[in-house]
PyMOL Python script that loads the backbone (N, CA, C, O; Angstrom):
from pymol import cmd

cmd.read_pdbstr("""\
ATOM      1  N   MET A   1      41.999  40.430   4.620  1.00  0.00           N
ATOM      2  CA  MET A   1      40.721  40.687   3.831  1.00  0.00           C
ATOM      3  C   MET A   1      40.501  42.357   4.100  1.00  0.00           C
ATOM      4  O   MET A   1      40.444  42.847   5.228  1.00  0.00           O
ATOM      5  N   PRO A   2      40.402  43.048   2.963  1.00  0.00           N
ATOM      6  CA  PRO A   2      40.202  44.441   2.995  1.00  0.00           C
ATOM      7  C   PRO A   2      38.591  44.756   3.340  1.00  0.00           C
ATOM      8  O   PRO A   2      37.632  44.219   2.785  1.00  0.00           O
ATOM      9  N   SER A   3      38.549  45.648   4.275  1.00  0.00           N
ATOM     10  CA  SER A   3      37.242  45.840   4.667  1.00  0.00           C
ATOM     11  C   SER A   3      36.353  46.549   3.542  1.00  0.00           C
ATOM     12  O   SER A   3      36.893  47.272   2.705  1.00  0.00           O
ATOM     13  N   LYS A   4      34.957  46.317   3.547  1.00  0.00           N
ATOM     14  CA  LYS A   4      34.094  46.877   2.555  1.00  0.00           C
ATOM     15  C   LYS A   4      33.737  48.247   2.920  1.00  0.00           C
ATOM     16  O   LYS A   4      33.636  48.615   4.090  1.00  0.00           O
ATOM     17  N   LYS A   5      33.571  48.902   2.029  1.00  0.00           N
ATOM     18  CA  LYS A   5      33.191  50.442   1.916  1.00  0.00           C
ATOM     19  C   LYS A   5      31.832  50.323   1.685  1.00  0.00           C
ATOM     20  O   LYS A   5      31.618  49.621   0.697  1.00  0.00           O
ATOM     21  N   HIS A   6      30.684  50.804   2.301  1.00  0.00           N
ATOM     22  CA  HIS A   6      29.443  50.825   1.979  1.00  0.00           C
ATOM     23  C   HIS A   6      29.141  52.357   1.594  1.00  0.00           C
ATOM     24  O   HIS A   6      29.584  53.349   2.172  1.00  0.00           O
ATOM     25  N   LYS A   7      28.251  52.314   0.440  1.00  0.00           N
ATOM     26  CA  LYS A   7      27.936  53.477  -0.130  1.00  0.00           C
ATOM     27  C   LYS A   7      26.914  54.171   0.872  1.00  0.00           C
ATOM     28  O   LYS A   7      26.198  53.483   1.599  1.00  0.00           O
ATOM     29  N   PRO A   8      26.874  55.596   0.883  1.00  0.00           N
ATOM     30  CA  PRO A   8      25.709  56.314   1.810  1.00  0.00           C
ATOM     31  C   PRO A   8      24.340  55.856   1.826  1.00  0.00           C
ATOM     32  O   PRO A   8      23.573  55.887   2.788  1.00  0.00           O
ATOM     33  N   GLU A   9      24.067  55.343   0.428  1.00  0.00           N
ATOM     34  CA  GLU A   9      22.643  54.818   0.259  1.00  0.00           C
ATOM     35  C   GLU A   9      22.406  53.467   0.988  1.00  0.00           C
ATOM     36  O   GLU A   9      21.299  53.205   1.457  1.00  0.00           O
ATOM     37  N   GLU A  10      23.478  52.593   1.080  1.00  0.00           N
ATOM     38  CA  GLU A  10      23.345  51.400   1.619  1.00  0.00           C
ATOM     39  C   GLU A  10      23.518  51.577   3.187  1.00  0.00           C
ATOM     40  O   GLU A  10      23.040  50.733   3.945  1.00  0.00           O
ATOM     41  N   ILE A  11      24.164  52.615   3.637  1.00  0.00           N
ATOM     42  CA  ILE A  11      24.069  52.823   5.083  1.00  0.00           C
ATOM     43  C   ILE A  11      22.741  53.196   5.432  1.00  0.00           C
ATOM     44  O   ILE A  11      22.208  52.690   6.420  1.00  0.00           O
ATOM     45  N   ILE A  12      22.061  54.163   4.610  1.00  0.00           N
ATOM     46  CA  ILE A  12      20.704  54.649   5.148  1.00  0.00           C
ATOM     47  C   ILE A  12      19.714  53.390   5.119  1.00  0.00           C
ATOM     48  O   ILE A  12      18.994  53.228   6.104  1.00  0.00           O
ATOM     49  N   GLY A  13      19.640  52.567   4.144  1.00  0.00           N
ATOM     50  CA  GLY A  13      19.106  51.407   4.069  1.00  0.00           C
ATOM     51  C   GLY A  13      19.158  50.395   5.250  1.00  0.00           C
ATOM     52  O   GLY A  13      18.228  49.858   5.851  1.00  0.00           O
ATOM     53  N   LYS A  14      20.662  50.272   5.436  1.00  0.00           N
ATOM     54  CA  LYS A  14      20.797  49.362   6.692  1.00  0.00           C
ATOM     55  C   LYS A  14      20.370  49.882   8.015  1.00  0.00           C
ATOM     56  O   LYS A  14      20.004  49.123   8.912  1.00  0.00           O
ATOM     57  N   LEU A  15      20.422  51.420   8.166  1.00  0.00           N
ATOM     58  CA  LEU A  15      19.912  51.951   9.548  1.00  0.00           C
ATOM     59  C   LEU A  15      18.534  51.777   9.501  1.00  0.00           C
ATOM     60  O   LEU A  15      18.036  51.413  10.566  1.00  0.00           O
ATOM     61  N   ARG A  16      17.673  51.959   8.429  1.00  0.00           N
ATOM     62  CA  ARG A  16      16.179  51.788   8.527  1.00  0.00           C
ATOM     63  C   ARG A  16      15.879  50.116   8.617  1.00  0.00           C
ATOM     64  O   ARG A  16      14.878  49.608   9.122  1.00  0.00           O
ATOM     65  N   GLU A  17      16.702  49.602   8.163  1.00  0.00           N
ATOM     66  CA  GLU A  17      16.425  47.996   8.517  1.00  0.00           C
ATOM     67  C   GLU A  17      16.453  47.735   9.960  1.00  0.00           C
ATOM     68  O   GLU A  17      15.641  46.998  10.521  1.00  0.00           O
ATOM     69  N   VAL A  18      17.473  48.398  10.586  1.00  0.00           N
ATOM     70  CA  VAL A  18      17.597  48.110  12.002  1.00  0.00           C
ATOM     71  C   VAL A  18      16.574  48.539  12.819  1.00  0.00           C
ATOM     72  O   VAL A  18      16.138  47.945  13.805  1.00  0.00           O
ATOM     73  N   GLU A  19      16.111  49.878  12.248  1.00  0.00           N
ATOM     74  CA  GLU A  19      14.978  50.353  13.051  1.00  0.00           C
ATOM     75  C   GLU A  19      13.818  49.584  13.045  1.00  0.00           C
ATOM     76  O   GLU A  19      13.108  49.602  14.051  1.00  0.00           O
ATOM     77  N   ILE A  20      13.510  48.917  12.089  1.00  0.00           N
ATOM     78  CA  ILE A  20      12.410  47.962  11.955  1.00  0.00           C
ATOM     79  C   ILE A  20      12.591  46.658  12.756  1.00  0.00           C
ATOM     80  O   ILE A  20      11.655  46.107  13.334  1.00  0.00           O
ATOM     81  N   VAL A  21      13.734  46.247  12.752  1.00  0.00           N
ATOM     82  CA  VAL A  21      14.166  44.998  13.489  1.00  0.00           C
ATOM     83  C   VAL A  21      13.943  45.345  15.090  1.00  0.00           C
ATOM     84  O   VAL A  21      13.323  44.618  15.865  1.00  0.00           O
ATOM     85  N   LEU A  22      14.451  46.359  15.366  1.00  0.00           N
ATOM     86  CA  LEU A  22      14.596  47.003  16.798  1.00  0.00           C
ATOM     87  C   LEU A  22      13.165  47.116  17.312  1.00  0.00           C
ATOM     88  O   LEU A  22      12.847  46.619  18.392  1.00  0.00           O
ATOM     89  N   SER A  23      12.204  47.847  16.446  1.00  0.00           N
ATOM     90  CA  SER A  23      10.799  48.125  16.743  1.00  0.00           C
ATOM     91  C   SER A  23      10.006  46.552  17.067  1.00  0.00           C
ATOM     92  O   SER A  23       9.030  46.432  17.807  1.00  0.00           O
ATOM     93  N   GLN A  24      10.530  45.678  16.495  1.00  0.00           N
ATOM     94  CA  GLN A  24       9.800  44.311  16.379  1.00  0.00           C
ATOM     95  C   GLN A  24      10.295  43.608  17.732  1.00  0.00           C
ATOM     96  O   GLN A  24      10.007  42.428  17.929  1.00  0.00           O
ATOM     97  N   GLY A  25      11.035  44.335  18.653  1.00  0.00           N
ATOM     98  CA  GLY A  25      11.507  43.850  19.717  1.00  0.00           C
ATOM     99  C   GLY A  25      13.051  43.026  19.788  1.00  0.00           C
ATOM    100  O   GLY A  25      13.433  42.329  20.728  1.00  0.00           O
ATOM    101  N   ALA A  26      13.663  43.264  18.756  1.00  0.00           N
ATOM    102  CA  ALA A  26      14.806  42.239  18.821  1.00  0.00           C
ATOM    103  C   ALA A  26      15.947  43.324  19.441  1.00  0.00           C
ATOM    104  O   ALA A  26      15.849  44.539  19.609  1.00  0.00           O
ATOM    105  N   SER A  27      16.989  42.461  19.693  1.00  0.00           N
ATOM    106  CA  SER A  27      18.179  43.488  20.494  1.00  0.00           C
ATOM    107  C   SER A  27      19.063  43.970  19.344  1.00  0.00           C
ATOM    108  O   SER A  27      18.990  43.601  18.173  1.00  0.00           O
ATOM    109  N   THR A  28      19.964  44.914  19.908  1.00  0.00           N
ATOM    110  CA  THR A  28      20.838  45.448  19.043  1.00  0.00           C
ATOM    111  C   THR A  28      21.760  44.474  18.292  1.00  0.00           C
ATOM    112  O   THR A  28      22.107  44.574  17.115  1.00  0.00           O
ATOM    113  N   ALA A  29      22.057  43.633  19.062  1.00  0.00           N
ATOM    114  CA  ALA A  29      23.208  42.664  18.695  1.00  0.00           C
ATOM    115  C   ALA A  29      22.352  41.723  17.599  1.00  0.00           C
ATOM    116  O   ALA A  29      22.997  41.324  16.629  1.00  0.00           O
ATOM    117  N   GLU A  30      21.035  41.372  17.689  1.00  0.00           N
ATOM    118  CA  GLU A  30      20.543  40.731  16.807  1.00  0.00           C
ATOM    119  C   GLU A  30      20.154  41.517  15.197  1.00  0.00           C
ATOM    120  O   GLU A  30      20.102  40.975  14.093  1.00  0.00           O
ATOM    121  N   ALA A  31      19.950  42.776  15.517  1.00  0.00           N
ATOM    122  CA  ALA A  31      19.820  43.661  14.333  1.00  0.00           C
ATOM    123  C   ALA A  31      20.934  43.761  13.641  1.00  0.00           C
ATOM    124  O   ALA A  31      20.911  43.711  12.411  1.00  0.00           O
ATOM    125  N   CYS A  32      22.070  43.917  14.345  1.00  0.00           N
ATOM    126  CA  CYS A  32      23.446  44.015  13.567  1.00  0.00           C
ATOM    127  C   CYS A  32      23.750  42.865  12.858  1.00  0.00           C
ATOM    128  O   CYS A  32      24.392  42.942  11.810  1.00  0.00           O
ATOM    129  N   ARG A  33      23.311  41.661  13.365  1.00  0.00           N
ATOM    130  CA  ARG A  33      23.618  40.416  12.727  1.00  0.00           C
ATOM    131  C   ARG A  33      22.823  40.227  11.440  1.00  0.00           C
ATOM    132  O   ARG A  33      23.227  39.618  10.450  1.00  0.00           O
ATOM    133  N   ARG A  34      21.593  40.850  11.583  1.00  0.00           N
ATOM    134  CA  ARG A  34      20.640  40.822  10.351  1.00  0.00           C
ATOM    135  C   ARG A  34      21.352  41.734   9.151  1.00  0.00           C
ATOM    136  O   ARG A  34      21.401  41.295   8.002  1.00  0.00           O
ATOM    137  N   ILE A  35      21.804  42.809   9.443  1.00  0.00           N
ATOM    138  CA  ILE A  35      22.480  43.819   8.425  1.00  0.00           C
ATOM    139  C   ILE A  35      23.905  43.338   8.042  1.00  0.00           C
ATOM    140  O   ILE A  35      24.524  43.855   7.112  1.00  0.00           O
ATOM    141  N   ALA A  36      24.423  42.277   8.836  1.00  0.00           N
ATOM    142  CA  ALA A  36      25.873  41.845   8.564  1.00  0.00           C
ATOM    143  C   ALA A  36      27.007  42.923   9.042  1.00  0.00           C
ATOM    144  O   ALA A  36      28.107  42.905   8.490  1.00  0.00           O
ATOM    145  N   VAL A  37      26.757  43.728   9.933  1.00  0.00           N
ATOM    146  CA  VAL A  37      27.745  44.547  10.258  1.00  0.00           C
ATOM    147  C   VAL A  37      28.012  44.557  11.824  1.00  0.00           C
ATOM    148  O   VAL A  37      27.039  44.238  12.508  1.00  0.00           O
ATOM    149  N   SER A  38      29.091  44.850  12.440  1.00  0.00           N
ATOM    150  CA  SER A  38      29.330  44.913  13.829  1.00  0.00           C
ATOM    151  C   SER A  38      28.523  46.129  14.735  1.00  0.00           C
ATOM    152  O   SER A  38      28.118  47.201  14.283  1.00  0.00           O
ATOM    153  N   GLU A  39      28.425  45.703  15.971  1.00  0.00           N
ATOM    154  CA  GLU A  39      27.785  46.753  16.615  1.00  0.00           C
ATOM    155  C   GLU A  39      28.467  48.186  16.495  1.00  0.00           C
ATOM    156  O   GLU A  39      27.853  49.240  16.326  1.00  0.00           O
ATOM    157  N   GLN A  40      29.868  48.038  16.615  1.00  0.00           N
ATOM    158  CA  GLN A  40      30.541  49.286  16.586  1.00  0.00           C
ATOM    159  C   GLN A  40      30.403  50.066  15.288  1.00  0.00           C
ATOM    160  O   GLN A  40      30.528  51.289  15.215  1.00  0.00           O
ATOM    161  N   THR A  41      30.114  49.187  14.186  1.00  0.00           N
ATOM    162  CA  THR A  41      29.869  49.898  12.891  1.00  0.00           C
ATOM    163  C   THR A  41      28.531  50.555  12.883  1.00  0.00           C
ATOM    164  O   THR A  41      28.261  51.640  12.368  1.00  0.00           O
ATOM    165  N   TYR A  42      27.679  49.702  13.563  1.00  0.00           N
ATOM    166  CA  TYR A  42      26.262  50.369  13.590  1.00  0.00           C
ATOM    167  C   TYR A  42      26.190  51.694  14.248  1.00  0.00           C
ATOM    168  O   TYR A  42      25.585  52.636  13.737  1.00  0.00           O
ATOM    169  N   TYR A  43      26.888  51.776  15.528  1.00  0.00           N
ATOM    170  CA  TYR A  43      26.828  53.033  16.160  1.00  0.00           C
ATOM    171  C   TYR A  43      27.706  54.033  15.518  1.00  0.00           C
ATOM    172  O   TYR A  43      27.385  55.211  15.676  1.00  0.00           O
ATOM    173  N   LEU A  44      28.778  53.761  14.807  1.00  0.00           N
ATOM    174  CA  LEU A  44      29.449  54.733  13.674  1.00  0.00           C
ATOM    175  C   LEU A  44      28.644  55.180  12.649  1.00  0.00           C
ATOM    176  O   LEU A  44      28.754  56.340  12.254  1.00  0.00           O
ATOM    177  N   TYR A  45      27.666  54.240  12.055  1.00  0.00           N
ATOM    178  CA  TYR A  45      26.783  54.816  10.986  1.00  0.00           C
ATOM    179  C   TYR A  45      25.635  55.755  11.603  1.00  0.00           C
ATOM    180  O   TYR A  45      25.144  56.690  10.971  1.00  0.00           O
ATOM    181  N   GLY A  46      25.280  55.418  12.848  1.00  0.00           N
ATOM    182  CA  GLY A  46      24.414  56.259  13.441  1.00  0.00           C
ATOM    183  C   GLY A  46      24.944  57.906  13.676  1.00  0.00           C
ATOM    184  O   GLY A  46      24.341  58.935  13.373  1.00  0.00           O
ATOM    185  N   ARG A  47      26.214  57.759  14.288  1.00  0.00           N
ATOM    186  CA  ARG A  47      26.781  58.989  14.257  1.00  0.00           C
ATOM    187  C   ARG A  47      27.006  59.702  13.139  1.00  0.00           C
ATOM    188  O   ARG A  47      26.810  60.917  13.174  1.00  0.00           O
ATOM    189  N   LEU A  48      27.440  59.094  11.991  1.00  0.00           N
ATOM    190  CA  LEU A  48      27.533  59.676  10.888  1.00  0.00           C
ATOM    191  C   LEU A  48      26.203  60.360  10.259  1.00  0.00           C
ATOM    192  O   LEU A  48      26.062  61.522   9.878  1.00  0.00           O
ATOM    193  N   SER A  49      25.372  59.410  10.263  1.00  0.00           N
ATOM    194  CA  SER A  49      23.809  59.982   9.894  1.00  0.00           C
ATOM    195  C   SER A  49      23.404  61.250  10.509  1.00  0.00           C
ATOM    196  O   SER A  49      22.837  62.123   9.852  1.00  0.00           O
ATOM    197  N   LEU A  50      23.684  61.374  11.765  1.00  0.00           N
ATOM    198  CA  LEU A  50      23.505  62.716  12.751  1.00  0.00           C
ATOM    199  C   LEU A  50      24.279  63.740  12.106  1.00  0.00           C
ATOM    200  O   LEU A  50      23.683  64.784  11.843  1.00  0.00           O
ATOM    201  N   CYS A  51      25.516  63.640  11.796  1.00  0.00           N
ATOM    202  CA  CYS A  51      26.345  64.486  11.365  1.00  0.00           C
ATOM    203  C   CYS A  51      25.947  65.243   9.977  1.00  0.00           C
ATOM    204  O   CYS A  51      26.097  66.446   9.762  1.00  0.00           O
ATOM    205  N   LYS A  52      25.409  64.277   9.087  1.00  0.00           N
ATOM    206  CA  LYS A  52      24.984  64.660   7.881  1.00  0.00           C
ATOM    207  C   LYS A  52      23.659  65.504   7.821  1.00  0.00           C
ATOM    208  O   LYS A  52      23.349  66.223   6.871  1.00  0.00           O
ATOM    209  N   ARG A  53      22.908  65.316   8.983  1.00  0.00           N
ATOM    210  CA  ARG A  53      21.782  65.943   8.830  1.00  0.00           C
ATOM    211  C   ARG A  53      21.751  67.384   9.084  1.00  0.00           C
ATOM    212  O   ARG A  53      20.816  68.074   8.678  1.00  0.00           O
ATOM    213  N   HIS A  54      22.925  67.953   9.862  1.00  0.00           N
ATOM    214  CA  HIS A  54      23.180  69.420  10.061  1.00  0.00           C
ATOM    215  C   HIS A  54      24.032  70.055   9.116  1.00  0.00           C
ATOM    216  O   HIS A  54      24.283  71.256   9.220  1.00  0.00           O
TER     217      HIS A  54
END
""", "prot")
cmd.dss("prot")
cmd.show_as("cartoon", "prot")
cmd.util.cbc("prot")
cmd.orient("prot")
């Protein structure tokens, strides 16, 4: 099965959703399950968003 490529707008939306879930006291693993990505992908998204800011 080919992997799905998310658009930058989708990634930003998913990162915002994770921030909300984490602020409600959920674990990182639970937040990743809610946005349907692995923890590795979540951390990759975070690094990518930091690179795009500079």
